[in-house]
C-alpha positions in Angstrom: 5.3 -11.6 38.4 3.3 -8.7 37.1 4.1 -7.7 33.5 3.1 -4.8 31.3 2.4 -6.1 27.8 1.4 -4.2 24.6 -0.9 -5.8 22.1 -2.5 -4.7 18.8 -5.9 -3.4 19.9 -8.1 -1.3 17.7 -8.2 2.5 18.3 -11.9 2.6 19.2 -11.3 0.0 22.0 -9.4 2.6 24.1 -6.7 0.1 24.9 -3.9 2.4 23.7 -1.3 1.7 26.3 0.3 -1.2 28.4 -1.9 -4.0 29.7 -1.2 -5.9 32.9 -0.6 -9.7 32.8 0.8 -12.3 35.1 3.9 -14.4 34.4 5.3 -17.3 36.4 8.9 -16.1 35.7 10.5 -12.7 35.2 10.7 -11.7 31.5 12.9 -9.0 30.2 11.3 -6.1 28.4 11.2 -6.8 24.6 10.3 -10.4 25.1 7.6 -11.7 22.6 4.7 -13.5 24.3 1.3 -14.9 23.5 -1.5 -13.5 25.8 -5.3 -13.7 26.1 -7.2 -10.7 24.8 -11.0 -11.2 25.1 -11.7 -14.6 23.5 -8.5 -14.6 21.4 -4.9 -15.3 22.1 -2.7 -12.7 20.5 1.0 -11.9 20.2 2.3 -9.1 22.4 5.6 -7.5 23.5 6.6 -7.3 27.2 7.1 -3.6 27.8 7.9 -3.4 31.5 8.0 -5.3 34.7 5.4 -3.8 37.1 5.4 -3.5 40.9 3.2 -5.8 42.9 -0.6 -5.1 42.9 -0.4 -3.3 46.3 1.9 -0.7 44.8 0.4 -0.4 41.3 -2.9 1.1 40.1 -5.3 -1.1 38.1 -6.7 -4.6 38.7 -5.7 -6.7 41.7 -3.3 -9.5 40.9 -6.0 -12.2 41.3 -8.0 -10.5 38.6 -5.3 -10.6 36.0 -4.9 -13.1 33.2 -1.7 -15.0 32.8 0.7 -15.0 29.8 -0.2 -18.0 27.6 3.3 -18.8 26.4 6.7 -17.1 25.8 8.2 -17.0 22.3 11.6 -17.6 23.8 13.3 -18.7 20.7 14.1 -15.1 19.8 16.2 -12.6 21.8 14.3 -9.8 23.4 13.8 -6.8 21.2 16.5 -4.2 22.1 15.8 -1.1 24.3 16.5 1.2 21.3 13.8 -0.5 19.3 11.3 0.0 22.1 12.3 3.7 22.4 11.8 4.1 18.6 8.4 2.5 18.7 7.3 4.5 21.7 8.4 7.8 20.1 6.6 6.9 16.8 3.4 6.0 18.7 3.4 9.2 20.7 4.4 11.5 17.8 2.0 10.1 15.2 -0.8 9.7 17.8 -1.3 5.9 17.6 -1.7 3.3 20.2 1.6 1.9 21.5 0.5 -1.7 20.9 -0.7 -0.9 17.5 2.6 0.6 16.5 4.7 -2.1 18.1 2.8 -5.0 16.5 2.4 -3.4 13.1 6.1 -3.2 12.5 6.7 -6.9 13.3 6.6 -9.4 10.4 2.9 -10.5 9.8 3.8 -14.2 10.0 5.5 -13.7 13.4 2.2 -12.3 14.8 0.4 -15.5 13.9 2.9 -18.1 15.2 2.8 -19.9 18.5 6.0 -21.0 20.3 6.2 -24.4 18.6 5.7 -23.1 15.1 8.3 -20.4 15.7 10.8 -22.9 16.9 10.3 -24.9 13.7 11.0 -21.8 11.6 14.1 -21.0 13.6 15.5 -24.5 13.3 15.2 -24.2 9.5 16.9 -20.9 9.5 19.8 -22.2 11.7 20.3 -25.1 9.4 20.4 -22.8 6.4 22.9 -20.5 8.1 25.1 -23.5 9.1 25.3 -24.7 5.5 25.9 -21.3 4.0 29.5 -20.5 3.0 31.6 -18.5 5.5 31.7 -14.8 5.0 34.5 -13.7 2.7 36.4 -10.5 2.6 33.9 -7.9 1.3 36.5 -6.6 -1.1 37.4 -9.9 -2.7 35.9 -12.1 -5.4 35.0 -15.7 -4.7 38.5 -16.8 -5.8 40.1 -14.5 -3.2 41.3 -11.9 -5.7 40.9 -8.3 -4.7 38.5 -6.3 -6.8 39.5 -2.8 -8.0 37.0 -0.2 -6.7 35.9 2.7 -8.9 38.2 5.7 -8.8 36.6 8.4 -6.6 35.9 11.9 -8.1 37.2 14.9 -6.1 33.7 15.7 -4.8 33.1 12.1 -3.7 36.4 12.1 -1.8 35.4 15.4 -0.1 32.0 14.0 0.9 33.6 10.9 2.3 36.1 13.0 4.2 33.3 15.0 5.8 31.5 11.7 6.7 34.6 10.3 8.2 35.0 13.4 10.4 31.6 12.5 11.9 29.6 14.9 14.0 26.2 14.7 15.7 24.2 16.2 12.8 22.5 14.2 10.1 24.2 14.5 6.6 22.2 15.7 3.6 24.1 14.5 0.5 22.9 16.8 -2.3 24.2 15.4 -5.5 23.0 15.7 -9.1 21.7 12.6 -10.8 24.7 10.6 -11.9 27.1 12.2 -9.5 27.9 9.0 -7.7 25.9 9.2 -4.5 25.5 5.4 -4.4 29.3 4.9 -4.4 29.5 7.2 -1.4 26.9 5.1 0.4 28.9 1.9 -0.4 32.2 3.3 0.7 30.8 4.5 4.0 28.9 1.2 4.4 32.2 -0.7 3.9 33.8 1.2 6.8 30.9 0.3 9.0 31.0 -3.4 8.0 34.7 -3.5 8.5 34.1 -2.2 12.1 31.8 -5.1 12.7 28.6 -3.0 12.5 25.3 -3.5 10.6 24.1 -1.1 7.9 20.5 -0.1 7.1 20.0 1.2 3.5 16.5 2.5 2.7 14.9 3.1 -0.7 11.5 4.5 -1.3 9.9 1.8 -3.6 10.1 -1.9 -4.1 11.1 -1.6 -7.8 14.3 0.2 -6.8 15.3 -2.6 -4.3 16.5 -5.4 -6.8 19.0 -3.2 -8.7 20.5 -1.7 -5.6 20.6 -5.2 -4.0 22.5 -6.5 -7.0 25.0 -3.7 -6.8 25.4 -4.1 -3.0 25.7 -7.9 -3.4 28.5 -7.5 -6.0 30.4 -5.0 -3.8 30.0 -7.0 -0.6 30.4 -10.5 -1.8 30.3 -12.9 1.1 28.4 -10.6 3.4 24.9 -11.5 4.5 22.6 -9.1 2.8 18.8 -9.2 3.3 15.9 -7.2 1.9 12.7 -6.2 3.7 9.7 -5.0 1.7 6.1 -5.9 1.1 7.0 -7.8 -2.1 8.5 -10.6 -0.1 6.5 -13.7 0.9 5.6 -13.8 4.6 8.1 -16.5 5.2 10.9 -14.6 3.4 10.1 -11.4 5.4 10.2 -13.3 8.7 13.5 -15.1 7.9 15.2 -11.8 6.9 13.8 -10.0 9.9 15.0 -12.7 12.3 18.5 -12.6 10.7 18.7 -8.9 11.3 17.5 -9.3 14.9 20.0 -12.1 15.7 22.8 -10.1 14.1 23.4 -12.5 11.3 22.5 -10.0 8.6 25.3 -7.5 7.9 23.3 -5.2 5.6 19.5 -4.6 5.4 18.0 -3.1 2.2 14.4 -2.1 2.6 11.5 0.3 2.0 9.9 2.4 4.7 8.9 -0.4 7.1 12.6 -1.4 7.4 13.3 1.7 9.6 11.9 -0.4 12.5 14.1 -3.4 11.9 15.9 -4.3 15.2 19.6 -4.2 14.6 21.8 -5.0 17.6 25.1 -3.8 15.8 23.7 -0.8 13.9 26.4 1.5 12.7 25.0 3.4 9.7 21.6 4.5 8.2 21.3 5.6 4.6 18.0 7.0 3.2 18.3 7.2 -0.6 16.0 9.6 -2.5 15.0 11.0 0.8 12.5 13.5 -0.8 10.3 10.7 -2.0 6.7 10.8 -0.7 6.7 6.9 -0.6 8.6 7.2 2.7 5.3 8.5 4.3 2.8 5.8 5.2 -0.7 6.8 3.9 -2.9 4.6 6.1 -3.0 3.2 9.5 -0.1 4.6 11.5 0.9 7.4 9.2 4.6 7.7 10.0 7.4 9.2 8.0 10.3 6.6 7.6 12.7 9.4 6.7 12.0 11.4 9.8 12.1 8.3 12.0 15.5 7.3 10.4 16.8 10.7 11.6 15.4 10.2 15.1 16.7 6.6 15.2 20.2 7.7 14.3 20.1 10.3 17.1 18.8 7.7 19.5 21.4 5.1 18.7 24.2 7.7 18.1 25.0 6.5 14.6 25.5 8.5 11.4 22.6 9.0 9.0 22.9 10.0 5.3 20.0 11.5 3.5 20.7 11.5 -0.2 18.8 13.2 -3.1 19.3 15.4 -6.2 16.1 17.2 -5.1 15.9 17.2 -1.3 12.6 17.7 0.4 12.1 21.3 1.3 12.0 20.5 5.0 15.4 18.7 4.7 16.8 21.6 2.6 15.6 24.1 5.2 17.3 22.0 8.0 20.5 22.0 6.0 20.6 25.8 5.4 22.7 27.8 8.0 20.7 29.9 10.4 22.2 33.0 8.8 20.5 32.0 5.5 17.1 31.5 7.1 17.5 27.8 7.8 17.6 25.8 11.0 21.2 24.5 10.6 20.3 21.1 12.0 21.8 19.1 9.1 25.2 19.2 7.5 25.0 19.5 3.7 27.5 17.8 1.4 27.4 19.0 -2.2 28.1 16.9 -5.3 27.0 19.0 -8.3 29.0 17.3 -11.0 28.3 14.0 -12.8 30.9 11.2 -12.8 33.2 11.5 -15.8 32.5 15.2 -16.1 29.4 14.6 -18.3 27.0 17.5 -18.7 23.4 17.3 -17.6 21.0 17.0 -20.6 20.0 20.3 -22.2 16.5 21.2 -21.2 14.3 22.3 -24.1 10.9 23.9 -23.4 8.5 23.2 -26.2 5.8 25.9 -26.0 2.5 24.3 -27.2 0.9 27.7 -27.7 3.1 28.0 -30.8 3.6 24.4 -32.0 0.0 23.3 -31.9 -2.0 26.3 -33.2 -2.6 24.5 -36.5 -4.5 21.7 -34.7 -7.0 23.7 -32.8 -10.4 22.0 -32.7 -8.8 18.6 -32.9 -7.2 16.3 -30.3 -3.6 17.3 -30.3 -1.0 14.7 -31.4 0.8 12.8 -28.6 4.0 14.6 -29.3 4.8 17.7 -31.4 6.5 17.3 -34.7 9.9 18.7 -33.6 9.9 16.2 -30.7 9.0 13.3 -32.9 11.8 14.2 -35.3 14.3 14.4 -32.4 13.2 10.9 -31.2 13.4 9.5 -34.8 17.0 10.8 -35.0 17.9 8.9 -31.8 16.3 5.7 -33.2 18.5 6.1 -36.4 21.6 6.5 -34.3 20.8 3.4 -32.2 20.1 5.5 -29.0 17.2 5.3 -26.7 14.5 7.7 -25.7 12.2 7.9 -22.6 8.8 9.5 -22.8 7.3 10.2 -19.4 3.5 10.4 -18.9 2.4 10.0 -15.3 -1.0 8.5 -16.1 -1.5 4.8 -16.8 -4.2 3.1 -18.8 -5.4 3.9 -22.3 -7.5 6.9 -21.5 -8.7 8.4 -18.2 -12.4 8.4 -19.3 -14.8 7.1 -21.9 -17.3 9.7 -23.2 -20.6 9.7 -25.1 -20.8 12.7 -27.4 -24.6 12.3 -27.8 -25.8 12.4 -24.2 -22.6 13.3 -22.3 -22.3 10.0 -20.4 -18.9 9.4 -18.8 -17.4 6.3 -17.4 -17.8 7.2 -13.7 -17.2 4.7 -10.9 -20.5 3.8 -9.1 -18.6 3.4 -5.8 -16.2 6.4 -6.0 -16.3 10.1 -6.9 -13.9 9.4 -9.7 -13.8 8.2 -13.3 -13.0 4.7 -14.4 -10.0 4.4 -16.6 -10.2 2.7 -20.0 -7.7 -0.1 -20.4 -7.6 -1.2 -24.0 -5.5 -4.3 -23.5 -8.2 -6.2 -21.7 -11.1 -4.0 -22.8 -12.0 -3.0 -19.2 -13.1 0.2 -17.4 -11.2 0.1 -14.1 -11.3 2.4 -11.1 -7.9 3.1 -9.8 -9.2 3.9 -6.3 -11.4 1.0 -5.4 -10.4 -1.5 -8.1 -14.0 -2.0 -9.5 -13.7 -3.3 -13.0 -16.2 -4.0 -15.8 -16.0 -4.8 -19.5 -16.3 -1.8 -21.8 -20.0 -1.5 -22.9 -20.7 -2.0 -26.6 -22.9 1.2 -26.5 -23.6 4.1 -24.2 -25.5 2.7 -21.1 -27.7 5.8 -21.1 -28.7 6.5 -24.7 -27.5 3.5 -26.7 -25.0 5.4 -28.9 -22.4 3.0 -30.1 -19.8 5.7 -30.8 -18.3 6.2 -27.3 -14.8 7.6 -27.4 -11.8 7.7 -25.2 -10.9 11.2 -23.9 -7.4 12.1 -22.9 -4.3 9.9 -23.0 -2.6 7.4 -20.7 0.6 5.4 -21.2 -1.1 2.6 -23.1 -2.5 5.0 -25.7 0.7 6.9 -25.9 2.6 3.7 -26.6 0.2 2.8 -29.4 0.4 6.3 -30.9 4.2 6.5 -30.8 4.4 3.0 -32.5 2.2 4.4 -35.3 4.1 7.7 -35.6 7.5 6.0 -35.6 7.3 3.0 -37.9 10.1 0.6 -37.3 10.9 1.8 -33.8 10.7 -0.7 -31.0 8.3 1.0 -28.5 8.1 -0.4 -24.9 6.2 0.5 -21.8 6.8 0.3 -18.1 4.0 1.1 -15.7 2.0 -0.6 -12.9 -0.2 -2.5 -15.4 2.6 -4.3 -17.3 4.7 -5.0 -14.2 2.1 -6.3 -11.9 3.3 -10.0 -12.2 6.4 -11.2 -10.3 9.5 -10.7 -12.4 7.8 -8.6 -15.0 9.6 -5.4 -14.0 13.0 -7.0 -14.0 12.3 -8.5 -17.5 11.2 -5.1 -18.9 14.2 -3.3 -17.4 16.6 -6.0 -18.8 15.2 -5.5 -22.3 15.8 -1.8 -22.0 19.4 -2.3 -20.8 20.0 -4.8 -23.5 19.0 -2.3 -26.2 15.9 -4.1 -27.3 13.7 -1.0 -26.8 14.2 2.2 -28.8 11.5 4.3 -27.2 10.4 3.6 -23.6 7.0 5.0 -22.4 6.6 5.1 -18.7 5.2 6.6 -15.6 7.2 7.9 -12.6 8.3 4.3 -12.0 11.1 4.8 -14.6 11.9 8.4 -13.7 14.1 7.7 -10.7 16.9 5.5 -9.6 17.4 3.6 -12.8 20.8 3.7 -14.6 19.9 3.6 -18.3 23.2 4.0 -20.2 21.8 4.4 -23.7 19.0 6.9 -23.2 19.9 10.3 -24.7 16.5 11.9 -24.8 13.8 12.3 -22.1 10.5 13.9 -22.9 7.8 15.0 -20.4 4.3 14.9 -21.8 1.5 17.0 -20.2 3.4 18.0 -17.0 1.4 21.2 -16.5 -1.4 19.9 -14.2 0.8 20.1 -11.1 1.5 23.8 -11.6 -1.9 24.9 -10.5 -2.8 22.1 -8.0 -4.4 23.0 -4.7 -1.8 21.0 -2.8 1.1 23.3 -1.8 3.6 20.5 -2.2 2.6 19.8 -5.9 5.3 22.1 -7.4 8.0 20.5 -5.2 7.0 17.0 -6.3 6.8 18.0 -9.9 10.2 19.7 -10.0 11.7 16.6 -8.3 10.0 14.2 -10.8 11.2 16.2 -13.9 14.7 16.7 -12.6 14.9 13.0 -11.7 13.6 12.1 -15.2 16.1 14.4 -16.9 18.8 12.5 -15.0 18.0 9.3 -16.9 19.5 10.8 -20.0 23.2 11.1 -20.8 24.4 8.9 -17.8 27.2 7.6 -20.1 29.8 10.4 -20.4 30.3 9.5 -24.1 26.7 10.6 -25.0 26.1 13.2 -22.4 27.1 16.1 -24.7 24.1 15.6 -27.0 21.5 14.4 -24.5 18.3 16.4 -24.1 15.3 16.8 -21.9 12.2 18.0 -23.7 9.2 19.5 -21.8 5.9 19.9 -23.7 4.2 22.7 -21.9 1.6 25.4 -22.3 3.4 27.5 -19.7 7.0 27.7 -20.8 7.7 30.9 -18.8 6.6 29.4 -15.5 9.3 29.8 -12.8 9.4 26.0 -12.2 10.4 25.3 -15.8 12.8 28.2 -15.8 14.6 26.8 -12.8 14.5 23.3 -14.3 16.2 24.6 -17.5 19.1 25.9 -15.4 19.1 22.9 -13.1 18.9 25.4 -10.3 17.4 23.5 -7.5 18.7 26.0 -4.9 16.9 28.9 -6.6 13.7 26.9 -6.9 13.9 25.9 -3.2 14.6 29.5 -2.1 11.5 30.7 -4.0 9.3 27.9 -2.6 10.5 28.5 1.0 9.8 32.2 0.7 6.2 31.4 -0.5 5.7 29.0 2.3 7.0 31.4 4.9 4.6 34.1 3.8 1.7 31.6 3.9 2.7 30.0 7.2 3.2 26.5 5.8 5.8 23.8 6.6 8.6 24.0 7.5 7.6 27.3 9.1 4.6 25.7 10.8 3.4 22.3 11.8 0.3 20.6 10.4 -1.9 17.7 11.4 -5.0 16.4 9.6 -8.0 15.0 11.4 -9.5 12.6 8.9 -12.9 10.9 9.1 -14.7 8.3 7.0 -18.5 7.7 7.2 -21.5 6.2 5.5 -22.4 9.7 4.4 -20.5 12.9 3.9 -22.7 14.5 6.6 -21.7 11.8 9.1 -18.0 12.3 8.3 -18.1 16.1 8.5 -20.5 16.0 11.5 -17.9 14.1 13.5 -15.2 16.5 12.5 -17.3 19.6 13.4 -18.2 18.1 16.8 -14.6 17.1 17.4 -13.5 20.7 16.7 -16.2 22.1 19.0 -15.3 19.7 21.8 -11.6 20.8 22.0 -12.2 24.6 22.0 -11.2 24.8 25.7 -7.9 23.1 24.8 -7.4 25.5 21.9 -8.0 28.4 24.3 -5.4 27.1 26.7 -2.6 27.1 24.1 -0.2 30.1 24.0 -1.5 32.7 21.6 1.9 33.1 20.1 1.8 29.4 18.9 -1.1 30.3 16.6 -3.0 27.0 16.9 -5.8 27.0 14.4 -8.5 24.5 13.4 -9.8 25.0 9.9 -13.4 24.0 8.9 -14.1 20.4 7.9 -14.2 19.8 4.1 -14.5 16.8 1.8 -11.2 15.2 0.6 -10.3 15.8 -3.1 -11.7 12.3 -3.9 -14.5 12.4 -1.4 -16.0 8.9 -1.9 -14.0 5.7 -2.3 -15.5 2.2 -2.2 -18.9 3.7 -1.0 -17.2 5.4 1.9 -17.4 9.2 2.3 -14.2 10.9 3.4 -13.7 14.4 5.0 -10.8 16.1 6.7 -10.1 19.0 9.1 -6.7 20.7 9.0 -4.9 21.8 12.2 -2.1 24.3 12.0 0.3 25.5 14.6 3.5 27.6 14.6 5.2 25.5 17.3 5.6 21.7 16.9 5.7 21.0 20.6 2.5 22.9 21.3 0.7 21.0 18.5 2.0 17.7 19.9 0.7 18.5 23.4 -2.7 19.6 22.0 -3.1 16.4 19.9 -2.2 14.2 22.9 -4.7 15.9 25.1 -7.4 15.9 22.4 -7.2 12.1 21.7 -9.4 11.2 24.7 -12.0 13.8 23.7 -12.1 12.7 20.1 -12.3 9.0 21.1 -15.5 9.9 23.2 -16.9 11.9 20.3 -16.3 9.0 17.9 -18.2 6.6 20.1 -21.2 8.9 20.0 -21.0 9.5 16.2 -20.8 5.8 15.3 -24.6 5.6 15.6 -24.9 8.4 13.0 -22.7 6.7 10.4 -19.1 7.4 11.4 -16.9 4.4 10.2 -13.4 5.4 11.3 -11.2 8.4 12.1 -7.5 9.1 12.4 -5.0 11.8 13.1 -2.3 12.3 10.3 0.7 14.3 11.7 2.8 16.1 9.1 0.4 15.1 6.3 1.7 14.9 2.7 -1.7 14.7 1.1 -3.6 17.9 1.7 
């Protein structure tokens, strides 16, 4: 029997499609197998049963290699899963085998049939000894739990969801409006109908708290999580439970969109605007967009939830008469649960406040803001100070000779971390002890320049004696359980002032915080990335939503923004919580500039031993496809921009460059990219001798 099997082959190998193998028995598509590839035996997925050699192109049957073994302990991966993988591979311009094997659990790709059977036996034993599933609305003793009373807007949203329809739902609700309760009620309906539910969150640190809430609501149901923080064994076990239909509800980050679910009945994408849903290396897919496609493919509802939807989603939810596409159905929930007000936004103009300190490094917070925080401490309330830069200071500087703590391997500064006295590059990870004196001139007075969360924590502790100041960022939460411990101390009231990065600005339900302050948020206002303003508005509005979540304190909750540009339209819209006005202005600017969602983008990225090698490949790649460009309809406006270095052009001694491709029609761009792949692959083979290391196409890029 001749089979078509996909395996994970590197892009430069040219083995991007289905490979032919022989099997003694017929195997259904979706079966996992072990097959020889060169000198190795690798895991593959049966993709198709092929006709005999006389009717099929390619090698004769006698020249084919045979399947080594079948991983028959697992059911075949369902047709919908294969269709999703095939679509993702085609749309994001990756090999079919690369995409299919990448989304399987890493441990599964390493196991042979005997090892897999051992794992499955252990899982079966664990499932057999687990207690039987209870009524999801009952406690362990059988008593029925009272559900929270729905607000009028929640009830309306649930009615619209119950009515169904083919369009995806965009649930636009302010922070604290009760979006999660809507997810849970709709999930309950799906579970009661015997279906499985997929709930996605953007980051690992948001998974445990949602998992706890889901487990409490659906006691007795089998709930599994899927994210990179799990051990390989945990991830394999949870994935197998989902595939076999044992898991009722899957909570996961972006990779969970590929989880095979035979009884799928609902997909939820929480914080759908978050850039973490876009993979930034390898197969650069958008989990949010694939969730929408999967829902369409499997004919199940999908809910995209956010207080600050991505502008592409917002445009899709606008009626055609208002300039949108009308593809999504928008459900509005503008009011907070309990009728609490959103925090009052106060713009603190640094041009007036800090004039007296010209010539000196400004204090971390202005006097009025420090006084406001001190008042909260006296009342036993909590404050959150947001600074999206970890470390003590972004750079060390010698005032005598001008030396700065640059990274020898990257075109970036090494960040000063005072806790362990190191200079650490946040791009390549290179770390060294802080020198006792300037490496260039010997001056012993080298000073930190700028401020990170570590320094801000220290300065606030000095400025607010007696206040308990805590910090949550990637440095203090890198060890297992550290984040949960830090969050527990905040919830228990053991912290008066919390300093944090964007990690704490979204998704967390802090009941005692009544003041949020944003320090130094202006950098995004003038960034070269056209999405910077959208991301900054979302971050600030999400941060504001951490304050006043308890209706009893909502009336005197505040969001302070220290800025040098208080009249900027972004801050003015934030002050009114007017996302619609902000989105309208942004969409108008993008339409005039021909940017998404009014055009489609792709980025051809290259990495080389030198910048010349990277840009040389990109320039040759652009020249080689000019005939293809000329064949595209003129109305589509396909354009290839010149190759340029990336914003951080050298990382870990690898030079990086990019070339942007723009087109007014998505279908035309897709056709062009598909036809250009073979041309670019040939160009890459030629340029490897001149220093090209790797190249990739990034469709719908987020990082410009």
